[in-house]
N, C-alpha and C positions, 0 to 999 in steps of 0.2 A: 553384240546386242541386236544389230540390224539383221544378222544372219538368223538368230533365234526367232525374231519377229517374223521374218519371211517364211521360215520353216513352219511356224504356227499357222500363219495365214494359208499356206499351201495345204496343210493337213485339213484345215476347216473347209477349204474349197473342194478337196477330194471327197470329204465326208458328205458335203452338200450334194455333190453330183451322185454319189452312191445312194443317198436317201431318195433323191428325185427319180432314180432309175428303179428303185425297188417296186415290186408289184403292189398295186393298191389292194387293201384287204377286200375279200369277196363279201358282197352284201349277204345278209341272212336269207336262207331259202324262203320262197313264198309259201304261205300255208297251202296245204293241198285243197284242190277244188272238191267240194262235196259231191259225191255221186248221187244220181237220181234216187237210189234206194235210201241214202242218208237223209235226204231232204223231203221225200215224198211221204204221203199218208196212205193208210188203208182204211176205207169205210167198210162196215160190215153190219149184220143184224144179229141181235142177241135177245134172249128172253130172260136174262139174269135178274131183271128187276120185276119179274112177274108177267110181262107180256112183251111181244116183239117190238123192239125199238132199233133205231139206227145209232151206231157208235162209230167213233173215230179213234185210230191209234197211229203211232209212228210205225214205220216199216219194220222195225225190230221188235214190235209188240208192246213197246212201252207207252205210257201216258194214254191209257184207254179212257175215252170221254164219251158220255152220252149226248147225242145231238137232238133227239126227239123225246117227247114226254107226253104220251097220250094213251088213254085206256084201250084204244083200238090197235090194230096191226099196222106197223110201219116196217117196210122191209125192202130188200133187193136194191141197194143203192147203185147209182150210176153217175159218174163224174162228167161234168162239162169239160171240154178240151182245154180250157184255160185254168181249170182247177178251182174256180171261184164258186161253183154251184154243184149241188147233188140232186139228181132226180130220184124218186122212189115211188113205190105204190103203197096205198093206205086205204083202209075201209073206215076211216074216222067219220066219214059223212054218210055211212050206211052201206055202200058197196065199194069195190076196189076201183080207185081212180089214180091217175098219175099226178104227183105233186113235185114241186121243186123248192129248194131252200138254199140259202147261202151255205158255204162250207163250214161255217161256225154254228149252223143250226137255226139261224135267224131267218125271218121273212119267208115263212112257208106259204106257198101259193099253189092252188089247185089249177091244173092245166086241162083236165078232161072233166066232163060232166055228162054222164050217160047212165041210164038205168041198168046197164049191163056192166061187166067188169073190164077194166083196163089195167094191164100189168106189164112188168118186165121192160121198163124203159131203157133205151140205149141211145146215148147222145152221139150224133155224127161228129167226126173229127173236125169238120168245117165249122161246127158250133151252131149252125142255123136250123138243124132238124133234130127231131127225136123220133126214133122208131119204137113201137110198142106192140103188145098183144091186145086184142079185144075180141070178145064174143058177141058184140052188139048186133051182128047179122046172123046170129044163131049158131055160129061155130067159131072156134078160135082162128083168127087170121092175123097177118102182119099189117099194121097201119103205120103211117108216118104223119107227123105234124110239124109245123114251125115250132121253134123253141119256146115261143110264147103261148102255145096251145092252139093257134089258129090253123086253118086249112088241114083238117084231119082227113086223110085219104087212105083208102084201102089198097094194099099192094098185091096181096095174094087172094085168089078166088078158087077154091076147090071144096070138095065135100068132106075133107078130113082136117084135123087140127094142124095149124102152123103156129110156131111160137119161138120165144127166146132169141130175138134178133141181135146181131152184132155187126158193126160196120167195118168195112175195109178202111185202111188208113187214109186213102184218097177220097173217101166218101162216095165212091161210085157204085159200090156193091154192098149187099147185105147177106150174111150167112144166117141160117136159122135151122131149126129142126122141124120135121114134118112126119106124120104117119100116113101120108097119102098113099104109100105103097104097102100098107099093112103093118108096118113097124116104124119106129122112129129112126129117121136117117137125117144126115146133114145135107142141106141144100144151099145154093147161093143164087141170088137174083141181082139184076141191076137195080139201082136205087129208084127207078121208076116202075119196078115190078116186072119188067120184061126179062126174057131169056133165063128161065128157071132151070137150074142144072143140079143134078144129084151128085154129091161128092162121096158118100159112103154107101155101101151095099152089102149088108150081112144079115143074118137071122136074129141078131140081138138088137138092143136099143142104143142108138147114138144120140147124144143130146148136149145141150149147154155149150155151143161153140163160142170161141173167143179168138179174134184175129190178132196176130202178133203186130207190134208197132211198125215193123218194116214191111208188112204185107205179104211175107213169103210163107207164113205158117198159120195154121188154125189149131188151137188146142180144143179138146172136147172131152166129154164123159162117155164111156161105153161100158156095157156089161157083157161084152162078147166073150170074155174069158171067165164068166161065172159070177162076177160081182162088179160093182161100179169102180172103174179105174180111170185115171187121167191118161189120155192119148194125145198125140200131136201128129199132124199130117201137113204135107205141102198144101198150098192154097188151091191147087187143082185137084186135090183128093188123093194124090199119090203118096207113097212111103208112110203109111199109117203105122205109128210106133207107140207102144205102151211105155209110159213114164213111171207109173206107180205100180206096185205089186205087193198087195197084202190082203188078208181075208176080209177086211172091213170095206166100207164104201167111201170112195173119194169122189168129190163132186165140185162143180162150179169153178173151173180154172179161170184165172185172170192174169194177164201178162204185166210184168213191171214196165215202167215207161221206157227203159232202154232195151227191153227184150231179153235180158239175161236171166230172169227169174219168173216163176209162176207161183201165184198164191192160190190156195184152194181150201175147201173144208173137207174134213174127214172125221168119221166116228171110230177110228182105230183105237181111241182111248176110252170108248164106251159111250161118248156123247160127241156131237159135232163140235170140233174146234178148228181154228184157222191154222193152216200150215203154209210154209213156203219152201220151194225147192229151186235148184238151178234148172235152166231150161232143158237140160238133158236128163232130168229126173234125179240127179244126185243131190246129196246134202239136204234131205228133207227134215225141216225144223219146225217145231210147234211154236206158234206165236201167242196163242191164248190158252189159259188154263183156268177153267171155271166150271163149277158143278152144273151150270145151265148150258144151253146150246149156243154156239156162235157159228154163223154160216154166211154164205154168199158174199165173200170179200170182193172189194173193188179197189184197185190201186189207182191213186191219183196220178194225173199226167205229169206232175212236177212237184 
């Protein structure tokens, strides 16, 4: 009897040791971290409701929501670097001025007040400045102001049009288009207006530059091959490469926050719609599908 009891105890002891030495069950895998594309938004302008208004959608084209509602023109949205605000231009007060609103469309505030036109706002990545176009001095030039509209300062001074500014990621330089040499080309200047350098040089029009998030590339629109296509180049103007290739017009490129994709508008379907592609031009996908026009997309920073 004692022998059987000892044997049973020994078996239980060995089993306990075996159980304690068994590997613990692995915890369930953590949910995947959402990519910037999965969590970010795209603002754009559309005339689907009878006049041009600002809309917002998810980066995959879903949940398209109207942000502005005014009988005047509201268009060309530009995000603040924290993703909380959107600048745009509107003629709701009689002429084109720069406005800003919360990202949900609330609290619309006018930043410029001038008898001439002020358009194409571009928020600096530092968040404290907004560059824009204005013809207040008789010709279109690049201006900059504080994010609250104060201290409006002219950066370019020449006898031809300058416009469509975009900031470098470190907020030290601004790329823009100018026809100062007889045709539209892409230029870059320091944020104080000094050291103006031409990046493109061809017989066609180059326009609508947009700086990549890592600062190494600039996307732009060009008709050098017969119609408007999206191109990309190094930030010094080298290695200019065409990304889109179709008989329609592709325009207004804007980089995703991680630099892997570019959103743009195209009339390849008969009317302007928003498309997205990889940064190398592959996998071009339509995001909007509407009988009206959808254009000038702007990808939120997060």
